[in-house]
N, C-alpha and C positions, 0 to 999 in steps of 0.2 A: 971270027974275032970278037963279035959282040957276045956270043955265047960263052967264050972264055972269060970275058970281063964279068958277065953275069954270074958264072960259077964262082969266080973269085970274090965278088961282092957278097953273094949269098953265104959263102964259106966264112967270110969275115964277120958277117952279121950273126952267123950261127954260133961262133965262139963265145961272145958275151952272153948269149941266151943259155948256152950249155953251162957256162960257169955260174950264171944266176940260178939255174936249177940245182946245181951242185951245192951252192951256198945255202939255198933254201933247205935242202935235205940236211946239210951239216948243222944249220941253226936249229932245225927241228929236233935233231938228235941230241944236240948239246945244250939247248936252252929250254925249249918248250916241253920236251918229253920228261925231263926231270921235274919241271914245275907241275906237270900233270900228275906224275907219280906222287909227288909230295902232297898235292891236293887230295888225291884219293886216299893216301895213307892217313892224312889228317881227318878226313871224314870217317874212315873206319874207326880210328881211335876215339873220336867223339861219340860215335855210336856205341862202342864198347863201354865207354865211361858212363854214358847215359843209362845203359842197361844195368851196369853195376850199381849205380845210384838208385835206380828203380827197385832192384832186388833188395838192396839194403833198406830202403824205405818200406818195402813190403814186409820184410822180416821184422822190422821195428814195429810195424802196425800189428802184426800177428802176436808179438810178445805182450802187447798191452791190451 
């Protein structure tokens, strides 16, 4: 009888834990992953822009 209660209690405690894990994965996929992608995309864009400006500046210096 005690083991049946124990299994029931553990099962009830497992359900919120499993849902919490599911919610964490869902939030990571829907919220944090797009933010990380946006951050990386922005960094790449800044790097490309900086390289273009340096190239432009170098060409300008070579002309004079």
